[in-house]
N, CA, C and O of each residue as an XYZ file, in Angstrom:
524
protein
N      40.595     35.131    -44.515
C      40.650     34.334    -42.947
C      40.403     32.911    -43.742
O      39.805     32.610    -44.776
N      41.280     32.061    -42.589
C      40.947     30.573    -43.105
C      40.665     29.790    -41.634
O      41.059     30.284    -40.577
N      39.974     28.577    -41.696
C      39.862     27.868    -40.776
C      40.209     26.445    -41.001
O      39.600     25.832    -41.878
N      41.021     25.924    -40.379
C      41.466     24.546    -40.362
C      40.669     23.209    -39.502
O      39.849     23.282    -38.587
N      41.034     22.446    -39.925
C      39.922     21.548    -39.160
C      41.081     20.089    -38.741
O      40.894     18.904    -39.017
N      42.103     20.631    -38.103
C      43.178     19.888    -37.926
C      42.813     19.097    -36.304
O      41.926     19.332    -35.483
N      43.853     18.165    -36.317
C      43.523     16.779    -35.084
C      43.592     18.164    -33.733
O      42.966     17.854    -32.719
N      44.168     19.341    -33.700
C      44.133     20.091    -32.385
C      44.452     21.127    -33.050
O      45.260     21.124    -33.979
N      43.481     22.678    -32.382
C      43.657     23.932    -32.582
C      44.069     24.555    -31.898
O      43.370     25.176    -31.096
N      45.289     24.637    -31.937
C      46.241     25.569    -30.481
C      45.843     27.023    -30.338
O      45.438     27.574    -29.314
N      46.059     27.644    -31.745
C      45.628     29.277    -31.599
C      45.291     29.277    -32.962
O      45.625     28.630    -33.954
N      44.103     30.713    -32.565
C      43.913     31.343    -34.532
C      43.234     32.838    -33.709
O      42.397     33.267    -32.915
N      44.230     33.132    -34.529
C      44.024     35.166    -34.640
C      43.569     34.946    -35.798
O      43.888     34.172    -36.700
N      42.344     36.152    -35.599
C      42.083     36.629    -37.270
C      41.835     37.986    -37.176
O      41.521     38.298    -36.027
N      41.861     38.978    -38.015
C      41.461     40.114    -38.475
C      40.730     39.912    -39.873
O      40.478     38.868    -40.473
N      40.412     41.512    -40.271
C      39.913     41.677    -41.511
C      40.941     41.528    -42.418
O      40.469     41.692    -43.543
N      41.827     41.353    -42.451
C      42.508     40.971    -43.648
C      43.616     39.898    -43.705
O      44.511     39.734    -44.534
N      43.327     39.277    -42.686
C      44.217     38.343    -42.478
C      43.941     36.842    -41.167
O      43.036     36.748    -40.338
N      44.968     35.971    -41.407
C      44.325     34.908    -40.008
C      45.537     34.318    -39.624
O      46.170     33.894    -40.591
N      46.243     34.094    -38.181
C      46.992     32.988    -38.010
C      46.812     32.152    -37.159
O      46.700     32.348    -35.949
N      46.757     30.876    -37.888
C      46.443     29.448    -37.167
C      47.686     28.294    -37.143
O      48.286     27.763    -38.077
N      47.815     28.133    -35.683
C      49.021     27.368    -35.158
C      47.963     26.003    -34.526
O      47.374     26.010    -33.445
N      47.952     24.916    -35.541
C      47.136     24.076    -35.658
C      48.269     22.333    -35.379
O      49.454     22.126    -35.643
N      47.395     21.581    -34.873
C      47.995     20.145    -35.067
C      49.406     19.860    -36.064
O      50.593     20.181    -36.005
N      48.694     19.208    -36.834
C      50.279     19.143    -38.018
C      50.301     20.567    -38.936
O      51.351     20.852    -39.513
N      49.387     21.257    -39.033
C      49.242     22.276    -39.816
C      49.400     23.801    -38.985
O      48.664     24.096    -38.043
N      50.490     24.702    -39.507
C      50.329     26.187    -39.494
C      50.271     26.998    -40.436
O      51.100     26.867    -41.336
N      49.387     27.960    -40.505
C      49.536     29.052    -41.638
C      49.316     30.240    -41.270
O      48.676     30.447    -40.240
N      49.768     31.190    -41.983
C      49.264     32.863    -41.764
C      48.862     33.221    -43.276
O      49.569     33.069    -44.272
N      47.675     33.689    -43.214
C      47.339     34.666    -44.342
C      46.781     35.547    -44.451
O      45.909     35.757    -43.609
N      46.973     36.455    -45.464
C      47.004     37.811    -45.241
C      46.347     38.817    -46.914
O      46.757     38.824    -48.075
N      45.732     39.199    -46.538
C      44.770     39.988    -47.929
C      45.455     41.230    -48.478
O      44.897     42.327    -48.433
N      46.419     41.090    -48.890
C      47.544     42.283    -49.846
C      46.047     43.117    -50.151
O      45.777     44.050    -49.395
N      45.280     42.840    -51.040
C      44.329     43.974    -51.315
C      42.558     42.739    -51.438
O      42.374     41.534    -51.263
N      41.940     43.530    -51.693
C      40.411     42.510    -51.665
C      40.750     41.614    -52.902
O      40.310     40.468    -52.810
N      41.284     41.841    -53.779
C      41.430     40.402    -54.473
C      42.337     39.357    -54.615
O      42.225     38.283    -55.205
N      43.464     39.954    -53.836
C      44.880     39.570    -54.046
C      45.117     39.068    -52.197
O      45.034     39.916    -51.308
N      45.386     37.704    -51.930
C      45.791     37.391    -50.625
C      46.859     36.245    -50.927
O      46.978     35.540    -51.929
N      47.676     36.283    -49.623
C      48.875     35.154    -49.597
C      48.829     34.539    -48.600
O      48.229     34.888    -47.583
N      49.570     33.355    -48.779
C      49.368     32.628    -47.426
C      50.903     31.470    -47.260
O      51.478     30.736    -48.064
N      51.127     31.805    -45.782
C      52.990     30.783    -46.017
C      51.696     29.683    -44.859
O      50.734     29.938    -44.134
N      52.601     28.200    -45.386
C      51.950     27.258    -44.795
C      53.199     26.150    -44.291
O      54.312     26.065    -44.810
N      52.816     25.551    -43.440
C      53.969     24.499    -42.557
C      53.095     23.720    -42.159
O      52.130     24.104    -41.500
N      53.344     22.216    -42.576
C      52.994     21.389    -41.831
C      53.790     20.107    -41.719
O      54.365     19.627    -42.696
N      53.817     19.520    -40.428
C      54.910     18.952    -39.999
C      54.145     17.403    -39.313
O      53.093     17.340    -38.676
N      54.916     16.453    -39.631
C      54.542     15.221    -38.960
C      55.746     14.409    -38.786
O      56.841     14.873    -39.106
N      55.602     13.006    -38.210
C      56.467     12.298    -37.774
C      57.811     12.087    -39.293
O      57.692     11.222    -40.161
N      58.636     12.818    -39.250
C      59.723     12.236    -40.299
C      59.169     12.970    -41.517
O      59.559     12.492    -42.582
N      58.376     13.988    -41.606
C      57.921     14.559    -43.245
C      57.661     15.767    -42.520
O      57.116     15.891    -41.423
N      58.231     16.831    -43.457
C      57.894     18.326    -43.469
C      57.657     18.839    -44.552
O      58.513     18.612    -45.406
N      56.479     19.695    -44.974
C      55.979     20.498    -46.083
C      56.002     21.744    -45.528
O      55.566     21.907    -44.388
N      56.602     22.960    -46.389
C      56.640     24.160    -46.216
C      55.917     24.886    -47.444
O      55.706     24.040    -48.312
N      55.585     25.807    -47.723
C      55.208     26.414    -48.779
C      54.515     27.760    -48.690
O      54.436     28.393    -47.637
N      53.896     28.260    -50.135
C      53.541     29.555    -49.939
C      52.297     29.334    -51.036
O      52.447     28.587    -52.003
N      51.076     30.047    -50.790
C      50.124     30.168    -51.916
C      49.644     31.559    -52.447
O      49.827     32.384    -51.552
N      49.260     31.964    -53.233
C      48.582     33.070    -53.750
C      47.290     33.036    -54.456
O      47.144     32.311    -55.440
N      46.594     33.589    -54.123
C      45.247     33.769    -54.071
C      44.474     34.905    -54.913
O      44.595     36.111    -54.699
N      43.675     34.337    -55.887
C      42.950     35.816    -56.365
C      41.430     35.497    -56.254
O      40.828     34.500    -56.653
N      41.035     36.440    -55.703
C      39.149     36.218    -54.973
C      38.322     36.923    -56.216
O      38.283     38.120    -56.501
N      37.825     36.071    -56.713
C      36.834     36.771    -57.729
C      35.425     37.898    -56.883
O      34.918     39.005    -57.065
N      35.357     37.279    -56.376
C      33.759     38.307    -55.315
C      34.097     38.751    -54.079
O      33.242     38.380    -53.275
N      35.395     39.694    -53.316
C      35.674     39.759    -52.359
C      34.729     40.200    -51.292
O      35.084     40.097    -50.117
N      33.719     40.614    -51.555
C      32.900     41.379    -50.781
C      31.578     40.765    -50.437
O      30.796     41.257    -49.623
N      31.341     39.438    -51.243
C      30.368     38.528    -51.187
C      30.315     37.614    -49.711
O      31.353     37.620    -49.049
N      29.405     37.013    -49.304
C      29.337     35.998    -48.091
C      30.347     34.975    -48.712
O      31.134     34.463    -47.917
N      30.426     34.618    -50.003
C      30.833     33.343    -50.379
C      31.699     33.961    -51.177
O      31.284     34.741    -52.035
N      33.006     33.709    -51.019
C      34.207     34.057    -52.005
C      34.857     33.223    -53.041
O      35.887     32.678    -52.645
N      34.548     33.005    -54.161
C      35.135     32.348    -54.921
C      36.582     32.626    -55.143
O      36.753     33.839    -55.023
N      37.668     32.022    -55.410
C      39.003     32.521    -55.430
C      39.568     31.073    -56.473
O      39.004     29.979    -56.499
N      40.587     31.394    -57.122
C      41.352     30.229    -58.025
C      43.116     30.751    -57.409
O      43.284     31.912    -57.034
N      43.907     30.059    -57.397
C      45.423     30.480    -56.884
C      46.368     29.387    -57.735
O      46.198     28.736    -58.766
N      47.225     29.499    -56.968
C      48.709     28.265    -57.260
C      49.197     28.471    -55.724
O      49.136     29.382    -54.898
N      49.728     27.110    -55.775
C      50.537     26.666    -54.744
C      51.988     26.182    -54.599
O      51.986     25.119    -55.221
N      53.167     26.372    -54.141
C      54.448     25.992    -54.037
C      55.316     25.675    -53.020
O      56.055     26.456    -52.420
N      55.150     24.114    -52.804
C      55.785     23.663    -51.309
C      57.233     22.989    -51.583
O      57.540     22.490    -52.666
N      57.827     23.027    -50.790
C      59.082     22.100    -50.502
C      58.615     20.904    -49.415
O      57.972     21.009    -48.370
N      59.052     20.015    -49.913
C      58.739     18.904    -48.930
C      60.124     17.800    -48.697
O      60.852     17.221    -49.503
N      60.073     17.839    -47.030
C      61.425     16.764    -46.850
C      60.868     15.540    -46.039
O      59.843     15.430    -45.366
N      61.844     14.690    -46.314
C      61.101     13.385    -45.366
C      62.063     12.561    -45.189
O      62.768     12.432    -46.190
N      62.465     11.742    -43.989
C      63.181     11.060    -42.989
C      62.317      9.886    -42.453
O      61.824      9.904    -41.326
N      62.188      9.021    -43.201
C      61.486      8.193    -42.449
C      61.985      6.686    -42.179
O      62.851      6.389    -43.002
N      61.742      5.793    -41.405
C      62.424      4.433    -41.664
C      61.816      3.879    -40.752
O      60.932      4.456    -40.119
N      62.249      2.451    -40.490
C      61.050      1.314    -39.680
C      62.315      1.202    -38.559
O      63.538      1.171    -38.698
N      61.537      1.163    -37.532
C      62.217      1.329    -35.764
C      62.990     -0.129    -35.798
O      62.510     -1.240    -36.024
N      64.239      0.221    -35.521
C      64.997     -0.830    -34.960
C      65.701     -1.694    -36.198
O      66.143     -2.811    -35.931
N      65.795     -1.210    -37.454
C      65.936     -1.778    -38.773
C      66.713     -0.750    -39.348
O      66.588      0.336    -38.782
N      67.463     -0.786    -40.293
C      68.598     -0.150    -41.159
C      67.739      0.217    -42.425
O      68.429      0.759    -43.288
N      66.219      0.042    -42.811
C      66.024      0.700    -43.896
C      64.972      1.465    -43.845
O      64.030      1.260    -43.079
N      65.040      2.338    -44.596
C      64.096      3.592    -44.271
C      64.733      4.352    -45.678
O      65.678      3.917    -46.335
N      63.820      5.826    -46.006
C      64.472      6.886    -47.215
C      64.382      8.028    -46.218
O      63.815      8.142    -45.132
N      65.279      8.992    -47.099
C      65.350     10.221    -46.647
C      65.666     10.781    -47.884
O      66.341     10.283    -48.785
N      65.050     11.982    -47.834
C      64.838     12.946    -49.301
C      64.234     13.959    -49.144
O      64.089     14.481    -48.039
N      63.684     14.508    -50.432
C      62.892     15.602    -50.763
C      62.412     15.935    -52.279
O      62.699     15.282    -53.282
N      61.608     17.116    -52.209
C      61.527     17.548    -53.430
C      60.345     18.854    -53.361
O      60.061     19.648    -52.464
N      59.878     18.675    -54.606
C      58.847     19.813    -54.696
C      57.544     19.423    -55.143
O      57.278     18.412    -55.793
N      56.547     20.538    -54.635
C      55.081     20.035    -55.134
C      54.454     21.752    -55.847
O      54.847     22.872    -55.521
N      53.421     21.390    -56.844
C      53.108     22.685    -57.276
C      51.494     22.090    -57.325
O      51.245     20.890    -57.445
N      50.440     23.168    -57.210
C      49.252     23.055    -56.964
C      48.297     24.012    -57.588
O      48.379     25.198    -57.268
N      47.500     23.663    -58.350
C      46.610     25.210    -58.926
C      45.247     24.571    -58.246
O      44.931     23.394    -58.076
N      44.593     25.741    -57.938
C      43.165     25.079    -57.519
C      42.047     26.319    -57.908
O      42.146     27.326    -58.608
N      41.240     25.892    -57.319
C      39.528     26.350    -57.424
C      38.978     26.438    -56.306
O      38.941     25.321    -55.789
N      38.390     27.460    -55.473
C      37.774     26.981    -54.108
C      36.962     27.894    -53.992
O      36.554     28.591    -54.921
N      36.565     28.007    -52.537
C      35.864     29.372    -51.869
C      36.052     29.035    -50.919
O      36.684     28.024    -50.612
N      35.178     30.360    -49.717
C      35.691     30.278    -49.008
C      34.219     30.914    -47.973
O      33.799     31.974    -48.436
N      33.690     30.580    -47.114
C      32.153     30.762    -46.806
C      32.454     31.750    -45.424
O      33.019     31.316    -44.420
N      32.113     32.731    -45.528
C      32.029     33.500    -43.790
C      30.763     33.256    -43.152
O      29.616     33.555    -43.485
N      31.347     32.490    -41.913
C      29.873     32.430    -40.799
C      29.639     33.760    -40.323
O      28.502     34.217    -40.205
N      31.326     34.784    -39.876
C      30.806     35.459    -39.539
C      32.127     36.033    -39.711
O      33.022     35.310    -40.148
N      32.424     37.596    -39.335
C      33.899     38.197    -39.825
C      34.964     37.519    -39.133
O      35.997     37.782    -39.748
N      35.213     36.770    -38.144
C      35.733     35.891    -37.874
C      35.854     34.653    -37.762
O      36.585     34.193    -36.885
N      35.162     33.843    -38.630
C      34.752     32.499    -38.598
C      34.562     32.206    -39.801
O      33.571     32.718    -40.321
N      35.467     31.256    -40.681
C      35.275     30.833    -42.436
C      35.565     29.146    -42.319
O      36.069     28.415    -41.465
N      34.969     28.958    -43.637
C      35.599     27.554    -43.986
C      36.195     27.887    -45.417
O      35.727     28.269    -46.489
N      36.836     27.721    -45.167
C      38.057     27.283    -46.798
C      37.816     26.346    -47.357
O      37.613     25.432    -46.557
N      37.704     25.998    -48.527
C      37.597     24.657    -49.394
C      38.224     24.684    -50.731
O      37.689     25.474    -51.509
N      39.460     23.856    -51.293
C      39.699     24.159    -53.053
C      39.791     22.668    -53.303
O      39.802     21.770    -52.460
N      39.849     22.580    -54.547
C      40.410     21.323    -55.417
C      40.974     21.884    -56.369
O      40.722     23.018    -56.778
N      42.106     20.826    -56.966
C      42.972     20.985    -58.172
C      44.039     20.129    -58.304
O      44.517     19.465    -57.384
N      44.432     20.144    -59.504
C      45.924     19.094    -60.075
C      46.822     19.528    -59.020
O      46.713     20.628    -58.479
N      47.833     18.552    -58.685
C      49.127     19.031    -58.140
C      50.094     17.822    -59.014
O      49.933     16.746    -59.590
N      51.233     18.836    -58.665
C      52.574     17.742    -59.541
C      53.495     17.560    -58.174
O      53.699     18.515    -57.425
N      53.906     16.539    -57.984
C      54.758     16.190    -56.625
C      55.872     15.388    -57.250
O      55.729     14.242    -57.678
N      57.146     16.175    -57.270
C      58.339     15.354    -57.734
C      59.236     15.258    -55.963
O      59.392     16.244    -55.242
N      59.648     13.989    -55.656
C      60.216     13.696    -54.831
C      61.618     13.093    -54.991
O      61.893     13.165    -56.189
N      62.448     12.627    -54.426
C      63.744     11.848    -54.892
C      64.317     11.733    -53.611
O      64.259     12.577    -52.718
N      64.963     10.464    -53.572
C      65.695      9.647    -52.582
C      66.700     10.193    -52.171
O      67.635      9.999    -52.948
N      67.039     10.956    -51.072
C      68.237     12.106    -51.094
C      68.477     12.824    -51.855
O      69.612     13.179    -52.172
N      67.392     13.217    -52.341
C      66.962     14.516    -52.966
C      66.873     15.900    -52.350
O      67.390     16.158    -51.263
N      66.223     16.750    -53.053
C      65.967     17.868    -52.227
C      67.007     18.857    -51.708
O      68.107     18.917    -52.257
N      66.682     19.675    -50.612
C      67.660     20.485    -50.055
C      67.981     19.717    -49.014
O      68.489     20.543    -48.256
N      68.023     18.680    -48.467
C      68.599     17.978    -47.472
C      70.451     17.870    -47.293
O      70.946     17.219    -46.372
């Protein structure tokens, strides 16, 4: 399960093995394949920018109140940003890769806090990507 701290939380449905959250600029679906492995689909949307990706988690201690994990994330990023009333701006896309370590603290079965940190590589090109 995951908890988001977005600008707005519209919907969050959680179960023992996963969670669905539809929130301000971020939406995610997380599912526990088994106690040690979880997957997550992520979408983040903003004005002229979109990011779509997936995560794979490995949980070291899945039965504890604080679950330590590591994982990998891969995302596609697209952007189309400009200056209003001017012909300047950029359109393009690219990819991001992220290795992370983190943890998830279970306040209850349906309420958790998930934090992670790690190095990321982002490669964007103007006019590039899948646009």
